[in-house]
Wavefront OBJ file of the C-alpha trace (Angstrom):
o trace
v -12.063 -3.688 65.456
v -11.355 -7.045 67.193
v -9.724 -9.439 65.391
v -10.287 -13.570 66.115
v -7.328 -15.137 67.428
v -6.665 -17.492 64.470
v -6.186 -14.436 62.417
v -2.986 -13.691 63.680
v -1.051 -16.280 61.577
v 2.448 -15.552 62.913
v 0.525 -16.378 66.528
v -0.342 -19.738 65.579
v 3.144 -21.161 67.398
v 3.348 -20.927 71.142
v 3.201 -17.678 72.633
v 6.189 -16.715 74.836
v 5.207 -16.899 78.624
v 5.768 -13.595 79.635
v 5.675 -10.468 77.535
v 6.214 -6.796 78.560
v 3.390 -4.464 77.040
v 5.384 -1.406 77.849
v 8.368 -2.692 75.583
v 8.381 -0.459 72.427
v 11.335 -0.588 69.676
v 9.851 1.950 67.659
v 12.388 4.554 68.520
v 15.429 2.189 67.929
v 13.264 1.248 64.339
v 12.975 5.054 63.088
v 17.175 5.587 64.582
v 18.046 2.459 62.107
v 15.743 4.310 59.426
v 16.579 8.068 59.713
v 20.494 7.232 59.544
v 19.854 4.367 56.447
v 17.726 7.698 54.606
v 20.109 10.365 55.717
v 23.375 8.428 54.697
v 21.625 7.953 50.897
v 20.188 11.574 51.293
v 23.792 12.969 51.316
v 25.344 10.638 48.995
v 22.681 11.421 45.982
v 22.572 14.960 46.991
v 26.587 14.815 46.596
v 25.946 13.265 43.148
v 23.614 15.663 41.748
v 26.192 17.914 43.020
v 29.010 16.496 41.028
v 27.188 16.055 38.141
v 25.663 19.213 37.593
v 28.459 21.758 38.691
v 31.747 19.743 38.568
v 31.415 17.298 35.138
v 28.319 18.818 34.166
v 27.386 15.304 32.916
v 23.651 14.797 34.541
v 21.872 12.308 32.675
v 18.795 10.196 33.244
v 20.551 7.605 35.477
v 20.825 10.531 37.885
v 17.228 11.483 37.808
v 15.831 7.943 38.436
v 18.484 8.099 41.246
v 16.859 11.108 42.768
v 13.440 9.377 42.450
v 14.798 6.515 43.796
v 15.906 8.585 46.787
v 12.263 10.273 46.718
v 10.821 6.637 47.497
v 13.300 5.849 50.243
v 11.840 9.000 51.942
v 8.511 8.017 51.320
v 9.294 4.874 53.130
v 10.703 6.405 55.706
v 7.283 8.239 56.096
v 5.501 5.000 55.739
v 7.552 3.356 58.570
v 6.847 6.438 60.760
v 3.326 6.467 60.673
v 3.545 2.164 61.142
v 5.498 2.687 64.417
v 3.130 5.504 65.402
v 0.061 2.710 65.368
v 2.264 0.098 67.133
v 5.057 -1.205 64.866
v 7.863 -2.208 67.570
v 5.670 -3.515 70.012
v 5.008 -6.769 70.736
v 2.702 -8.833 68.235
v 0.178 -9.383 71.176
v 0.245 -5.984 72.298
v -3.459 -4.596 72.401
v -2.064 -1.188 70.919
v -0.986 -3.149 68.028
v -3.993 -5.578 67.441
v -6.034 -2.365 67.689
v -4.520 -0.893 64.999
v -3.457 -3.284 63.015
v -5.508 -3.031 59.779
v -4.260 0.466 59.177
v -0.884 -0.832 60.109
v -1.181 -3.508 57.325
v -2.560 -0.635 55.282
v 0.196 1.344 55.359
v 2.743 -1.369 54.959
v 0.862 -2.179 51.807
v 1.779 1.271 50.222
v 5.316 0.840 51.506
v 5.633 -2.443 49.775
v 4.699 -0.682 46.366
v 7.494 2.231 46.891
v 9.800 -0.343 47.922
v 9.805 -2.887 44.930
v 9.792 0.146 42.400
v 12.666 1.906 44.409
v 14.886 -1.157 44.070
v 13.949 -1.825 40.800
v 14.771 2.348 39.858
v 18.375 1.930 41.323
v 18.876 -0.997 39.529
v 17.850 0.664 36.210
v 20.080 3.845 37.112
v 22.818 1.842 37.440
v 22.476 0.029 34.288
v 22.121 3.445 32.485
v 25.600 4.729 33.765
v 26.746 1.628 32.482
v 25.709 2.446 29.335
v 27.351 5.422 29.581
v 30.440 4.760 29.884
v 31.180 1.238 28.676
v 32.310 0.293 24.901
v 31.409 -2.622 22.781
v 28.151 -3.779 21.492
v 28.383 -7.063 23.506
v 28.334 -5.258 26.695
v 25.590 -2.605 25.792
v 23.348 -5.052 24.320
v 23.398 -7.104 27.772
v 23.037 -4.047 29.816
v 20.077 -3.246 27.588
v 18.297 -6.634 28.053
v 18.987 -6.770 31.719
v 17.233 -2.794 32.278
v 14.073 -4.519 29.733
v 13.890 -7.413 32.021
v 13.882 -5.212 35.212
v 11.149 -3.046 33.865
v 8.911 -5.642 32.967
v 10.102 -7.388 35.817
v 9.076 -4.597 38.455
v 5.412 -3.982 36.687
v 4.738 -7.827 37.585
v 5.781 -7.598 40.983
v 3.780 -4.252 41.200
v 0.560 -6.230 39.838
v 1.045 -8.890 42.182
v 1.434 -6.814 45.057
v -1.564 -4.871 43.905
v -4.074 -7.787 43.114
v -3.069 -10.065 46.044
v -6.790 -9.941 46.986
v -9.865 -9.568 45.151
v -11.176 -6.853 45.813
v -7.893 -5.338 46.072
v -9.040 -4.143 50.208
v -9.115 -7.043 51.418
v -5.727 -7.030 51.435
v -5.946 -5.249 54.566
v -9.363 -5.435 55.797
v -9.813 -9.047 56.708
v -13.014 -8.977 57.095
v -13.833 -9.086 53.239
v -11.996 -12.525 53.481
v -13.788 -15.491 53.979
v -13.785 -17.730 57.290
v -11.964 -18.370 59.130
v -10.484 -14.821 58.866
v -13.628 -13.086 58.149
v -17.016 -12.976 56.592
v -16.606 -11.881 53.119
v -16.006 -13.414 49.971
v -12.582 -12.301 48.634
v -10.125 -14.277 47.328
v -6.189 -13.759 48.311
v -2.919 -15.655 48.207
v -2.213 -18.163 50.534
v 0.918 -17.838 53.037
v 2.546 -20.099 50.827
v 1.900 -18.574 47.409
v 2.615 -15.288 48.664
v 6.260 -16.626 50.406
v 6.851 -18.103 47.205
v 6.231 -14.846 45.217
v 8.588 -12.803 47.718
v 11.551 -15.199 47.783
v 11.638 -15.105 44.150
v 11.548 -11.468 43.685
v 14.550 -11.425 46.399
v 16.317 -13.984 43.878
v 16.156 -11.805 40.697
v 17.315 -8.833 42.639
v 20.234 -10.986 43.861
v 20.750 -12.020 40.508
v 20.642 -8.693 38.913
v 23.016 -7.195 41.936
v 25.631 -9.777 41.295
v 25.421 -8.904 36.889
v 25.568 -5.135 37.574
v 28.615 -5.629 40.363
v 30.640 -7.906 37.855
v 29.810 -6.368 34.520
v 32.449 -3.698 34.712
v 35.313 -6.022 36.083
v 36.789 -7.059 32.805
v 36.199 -3.714 31.253
v 38.145 -1.806 33.766
v 40.816 -4.448 33.437
v 41.339 -3.268 30.016
v 41.590 0.421 30.651
v 45.505 1.943 30.087
v 45.606 3.059 33.745
v 47.808 1.621 36.503
v 46.756 -1.734 38.707
v 46.575 0.643 42.017
v 43.569 2.434 39.910
v 42.073 -0.624 38.232
v 41.569 -2.180 41.578
v 40.214 1.167 43.391
v 37.331 1.355 40.083
v 36.748 -2.128 40.722
v 36.490 -1.992 44.779
v 34.265 1.024 43.867
v 31.780 -0.315 41.105
v 31.867 -3.770 43.001
v 30.280 -2.111 46.228
v 26.434 -3.462 44.904
v 27.696 -6.705 46.441
v 26.486 -4.516 49.933
v 23.210 -4.660 48.526
v 23.236 -8.301 47.573
v 24.081 -9.012 51.215
v 21.235 -7.093 52.641
v 18.947 -8.790 50.021
v 20.207 -12.455 50.931
v 19.913 -11.564 54.463
v 16.011 -10.245 54.097
v 15.734 -13.646 51.600
v 16.341 -16.031 54.863
v 14.150 -13.778 57.025
v 11.321 -14.452 54.634
v 11.572 -17.908 54.727
v 11.088 -18.305 57.893
v 8.365 -14.591 58.201
v 5.159 -16.242 59.255
v 7.073 -18.804 61.761
v 8.020 -16.218 63.976
v 5.352 -15.696 67.053
v 7.036 -11.674 67.762
v 8.205 -10.162 64.183
v 6.660 -7.148 65.412
v 8.536 -6.215 68.071
v 11.963 -5.905 66.139
v 10.718 -5.312 62.604
v 13.587 -6.993 61.296
v 12.469 -8.308 57.996
v 11.264 -4.623 56.814
v 14.030 -3.167 58.099
v 16.208 -5.392 56.321
v 14.140 -4.523 53.029
v 14.736 -1.033 53.610
v 18.444 -1.601 53.986
v 18.721 -3.165 50.337
v 17.230 -0.145 49.149
v 19.495 2.664 50.671
v 22.861 0.145 50.540
v 21.909 -0.056 46.978
v 21.521 3.837 46.472
v 24.877 4.603 48.361
v 26.695 1.846 46.411
v 25.460 3.216 42.902
v 26.323 6.958 43.727
v 29.906 6.473 44.845
v 31.379 5.961 41.767
v 29.940 9.350 40.643
v 31.735 11.176 43.033
v 34.845 10.364 42.320
v 35.969 13.806 40.962
v 34.560 15.380 44.193
v 37.049 13.251 46.203
v 39.812 13.922 43.903
v 39.125 17.804 44.610
v 38.973 17.300 47.859
v 42.310 15.262 48.541
v 43.924 18.027 46.035
v 42.814 21.101 48.136
v 44.002 19.052 51.417
v 47.266 18.318 50.022
v 47.484 22.005 48.302
v 46.667 23.216 52.342
v 49.277 21.031 53.307
v 52.088 21.867 50.940
v 51.586 25.752 51.208
v 53.178 25.087 54.648
v 55.684 22.981 53.824
v 58.973 24.821 52.608
v 59.951 23.140 49.292
v 56.867 21.156 48.820
v 54.088 21.834 46.086
v 50.824 20.494 44.688
v 50.442 19.103 41.256
v 48.189 22.195 40.485
v 49.829 24.644 42.455
v 50.910 27.935 40.310
v 54.587 29.026 40.331
v 56.089 32.482 39.331
v 59.920 32.280 38.813
v 61.740 35.479 38.433
v 65.237 35.357 36.983
v 67.765 37.647 34.991
v 69.030 36.263 31.632
v 71.684 37.905 29.380
v 69.938 38.744 26.176
v 70.933 40.645 23.038
v 69.332 43.514 22.020
v 66.554 43.000 19.441
v 66.288 45.910 16.808
v 63.054 47.294 16.061
v 61.628 48.411 12.638
v 63.625 51.780 11.862
v 67.024 50.722 13.294
v 65.873 51.425 17.061
v 66.562 48.525 19.705
v 65.280 47.862 23.405
v 67.552 49.180 25.729
v 69.099 46.730 28.458
v 69.376 47.685 32.061
v 72.310 49.377 33.430
v 73.985 46.182 33.987
v 73.279 45.231 30.574
v 70.974 42.502 31.482
v 67.311 41.800 30.955
v 65.139 40.869 33.251
v 62.747 37.626 32.386
v 59.742 36.617 34.342
v 58.160 33.218 33.602
v 55.171 32.652 34.822
v 53.463 28.932 34.187
v 50.638 26.996 35.359
v 51.916 23.904 34.883
v 53.413 21.199 37.193
v 56.733 20.839 35.362
v 57.712 23.967 33.814
v 60.355 22.042 31.090
v 58.028 19.305 30.989
v 56.518 18.590 27.009
v 52.928 17.868 27.036
v 52.556 15.525 23.910
v 49.201 14.826 21.989
v 47.127 12.364 23.731
v 45.218 9.255 22.315
v 41.639 10.287 22.251
v 39.891 8.737 25.642
v 37.116 6.635 25.394
v 33.765 7.457 27.477
v 34.870 4.288 30.184
v 38.194 5.979 30.775
v 36.692 9.454 31.174
v 34.145 8.519 33.532
v 36.026 6.294 35.817
v 39.507 7.581 35.749
v 38.542 11.286 36.626
v 40.812 12.709 39.660
v 43.468 10.256 38.034
v 47.005 11.830 37.154
v 46.001 14.354 34.401
v 42.900 13.130 33.511
v 41.175 15.605 36.974
v 42.446 18.855 34.506
v 38.959 18.637 32.678
v 36.799 18.545 35.796
v 38.072 20.285 38.503
v 37.951 23.843 38.612
v 41.227 24.950 37.754
v 41.798 28.582 36.414
v 43.751 28.655 33.006
v 43.256 24.977 31.746
v 41.905 24.457 28.574
v 41.237 21.231 26.426
v 41.230 21.909 22.619
v 39.143 19.942 20.671
v 42.346 17.760 19.513
v 43.018 16.440 22.839
v 45.818 18.435 23.764
v 46.361 20.014 27.011
v 47.722 23.602 26.402
v 50.041 24.968 28.864
v 49.567 28.615 29.225
v 53.492 30.459 29.949
v 54.102 33.827 30.147
v 57.176 35.936 29.554
v 57.843 39.128 30.411
v 61.029 40.930 29.509
v 61.680 44.391 31.275
l 1 2 3 4 5 6 7 8 9 10 11 12 13 14 15 16 17 18 19 20 21 22 23 24 25 26 27 28 29 30 31 32 33 34 35 36 37 38 39 40 41 42 43 44 45 46 47 48 49 50 51 52 53 54 55 56 57 58 59 60 61 62 63 64 65 66 67 68 69 70 71 72 73 74 75 76 77 78 79 80 81 82 83 84 85 86 87 88 89 90 91 92 93 94 95 96 97 98 99 100 101 102 103 104 105 106 107 108 109 110 111 112 113 114 115 116 117 118 119 120 121 122 123 124 125 126 127 128 129 130 131 132 133 134 135 136 137 138 139 140 141 142 143 144 145 146 147 148 149 150 151 152 153 154 155 156 157 158 159 160 161 162 163 164 165 166 167 168 169 170 171 172 173 174 175 176 177 178 179 180 181 182 183 184 185 186 187 188 189 190 191 192 193 194 195 196 197 198 199 200 201 202 203 204 205 206 207 208 209 210 211 212 213 214 215 216 217 218 219 220 221 222 223 224 225 226 227 228 229 230 231 232 233 234 235 236 237 238 239 240 241 242 243 244 245 246 247 248 249 250 251 252 253 254 255 256 257 258 259 260 261 262 263 264 265 266 267 268 269 270 271 272 273 274 275 276 277 278 279 280 281 282 283 284 285 286 287 288 289 290 291 292 293 294 295 296 297 298 299 300 301 302 303 304 305 306 307 308 309 310 311 312 313 314 315 316 317 318 319 320 321 322 323 324 325 326 327 328 329 330 331 332 333 334 335 336 337 338 339 340 341 342 343 344 345 346 347 348 349 350 351 352 353 354 355 356 357 358 359 360 361 362 363 364 365 366 367 368 369 370 371 372 373 374 375 376 377 378 379 380 381 382 383 384 385 386 387 388 389 390 391 392 393 394 395 396 397 398 399 400 401 402 403 404 405 406
């Protein structure tokens, strides 16, 4: 289908004097998209592994993150088809112009996945915080934010779907009235469409900042050392990375329709996708603390096994020694017979860190401390696959000690 020149709004400005139509950034675009999707897929798979097999705390926040990642995969597929149709080529390239209607239709579907995916990530973060925070005020703030996000997302999806009446006029310009086509469809103007996009991005930035800052005062009250507090704050503040991507996207959107060759670099779409993927990665990293702690413990165990005199915190030990003991009489007057040298052989086996350390009862840990301090100090004994470590209902840690008298 041939498009009149005035249809290409982005080409309204002066066209670059020299344009090589053999240039194609499609492979570079897909390389960036593939890297972001792959990294996001990795952390989501690891998150699910940790929640199912290590902490056994799989919840709705995890399920929503899996759905968000599936949307990320769908977006990558859409972008692959867009590139195959001409995205990555110059905006005046005949191949792009010939397939522009199909490209716009695919990008229409992609935008629905994108808006839904970004919101699902934020809702997942909100549900995660609900599982770990204590206090009615914090919970009400989080629940209110989640409800707002749900309503806002539905409104955004409706705005995207019904940007034109009929809906198909969004990609079929022939249905639009002159000068774009010969039909009578009604669509948002460029200024209205841009304003809606900027407002949508502003809300995303605000919610990113809110979820990144909310855990800080809670973590600061935890009964852990400063290093742990700072580590936890940094991990949970990674949402600012997604916020940064959203800010860049806002800047690009403000000048999107003024660009003469946006299709060649496809920067706006890439930063849109980066916002989603970085949000997924940042939201999943806090859930991977038990895995990181376990891997570090295994690495230190491997190192210590080759160093005399070194031991790790979870390394089992056996100690044997001969101790003078008196014979203990049995019922009936019999007694145990000592060895020939008059001493009993005593073998002591323990799975604790310090055999002589008295393990005192602990105060019950709050949900926040249990979730966020996994892997710190003693708290990882209930999440790492260590044999013979038991946690009783009264929050006592029992050390198994075997004494063998021969």
